[in-house]
N, C-alpha and C positions, 0 to 999 in steps of 0.2 A: 128163640133167643130173646131174652129180656132186654129192653131198651137201655137200661143202665149198664148191662154187660157189654153191649156194642159200643157204648160211650167210652168205657174203660179200654176196650180193645182198640178203638179208633184213636184214642188219646195216646196209647203206647206206640202204635204204628207211626203216628204223626211225629211224636218226639224222637223216636229212634231214626226213622228215615229222614226226617227233617234235619236233625243234627248231623247225620252222615252227609247229606247234601251241603249243608252250611260249611262243614269243616273242609269239604273239597273245594267249594267255589268261593267262600267268604262273601257271598252276595247278601246284601241286607234283606232282600226279598226272600231268600232261602231260610231266613230266620222266622218267617211268619208261621210256617207249619209247626215247628216245635213249640212256639209260644202258644199257639191255639191248642195243640195237644196237651200242654201243661194245664191250660185253662180247663179243658174237658176233664182231665184227671182230677183237678181240684173240685169240679162241680159234680163228680160222680155220686158222692154221698147225698147231696141235696137232690140230685136226679132220682136216686133210689128211694128217697123219702117222699117223693111225689110233689116237690115244690114246682108248681105249674109255671111260674115265671122263669125259673132256671131251665126247666125242660124246654120251653119255647125258645129261649135264647140259644141254648145249645143246638137245638134243631135248626134254627135259622142260620147260625154261624157254620154249622156243618154243611148245610146246603150251599152257602156262599163260598166256603172254602173249596168244596168239591167242584163247583162250577169253575172257580178260578184256577184250579189245578189243570184244567183242560189245555190252557195255553202253554204252560211249561212242558206238559206231556207231548204236545205236538212238536214243540221245539226240540225236545230230547230225541224224538223219533227222527226228525229231519236231520239232526246232527249225527245220527247213528251212534249215539252214546248208549251202549247197552246197559251199563250200570245206572246211568241217569234215568233211562227209560224204566228200568226195574223199580227204582226208588219211587219215582213219581207215579208209576202205574199202581204200585202197592198202596200208596196214599190215596189215589183216586178211587181204586176199587174198595178200599176200606170205607171211604166216605160214601160211596154209592150204596154199599151194604148197610151202613148206618142209616142213610136216608130211607132205604126200603123198610128197615125194621121200625123206624120212627113212624112212617106213614101207616104201616100195618098196625102198629100199636094204637095210633089215633083212631083208625077205622074200627078196630076191635073194641076200644073203650066207648066209642060212639054207639056201636051196636048193643053193648051191654047196658048202656044207660037207657036206650030206647025199649029194652025188653022189660 
């Protein structure tokens, strides 16, 4: 999978699941995921074009957001909120997959440059 594709998928997941969570809780922190998702969607074209600054910013923000989703995930599990657990798990897994694809892409690009 291409990194810009996972950026698009991750952005869509964050927007949909984040808005769903925000509309249920009306918590200001629940609005972070859809805003970040919209930012990722807006950056997809520059990401696809190979803009290195945008790529590194998106990767860094994805990593930070994915790590920060661990606390709400733990909270949703402890509260036994199955829909909340589903929403946050989907965003968390989407972020993990994106991070994996980004790291793999960086490694592959490095190998290609050294050959």
